[in-house]
N, C-alpha and C positions, 0 to 999 in steps of 0.2 A: 528371539534376540536379547542380549542381557542389555541392560539398562545403561551400564558405562559406554558400551559400545554404541548405542543409539545415540547415547550424548554428546560423544565424540562426532559423529556423523552429522547431527544438527548441528553443532558448533562451528564444522567444517563448512556446511553449506549455508551459514547464517553469514560468516565472516567473508566467503564469496558474493553472496546476495546483496552483503551491505552497500559495497560501491555501487552496484546496478541501483539499488533501491534509492540513493542519493540522487541518483540521475532522474531516476522516475518520480521522485517526490515532487519536482516543479510541475511535471505533466499531471501528477494527480492531483495538486493544487490548483492547476488551472482547470482540470476535469470537473471537479467540484465545485468551483466557482460557477464554472458553465451550467451544471446541473442546478445550482442553487436560483441562479437568475431564471432558468425555463422554469422553476417552480414557483419564484416571485412572481410571474408574470402569468402562470395558470389561473383562471378565473375562481377556482375553488379555494386558492390561497388566501387565507385573511391579511 
């Protein structure tokens, strides 16, 4: 696969994913906050 074609395909997928990533961004932030809380409550955490 030539480089320009793959780059075009990647750009196309990124432009389509960007709107969905903006939606998922808040969910990811909440998920990481939840993970951080669980880790901070674990006994091995300083």
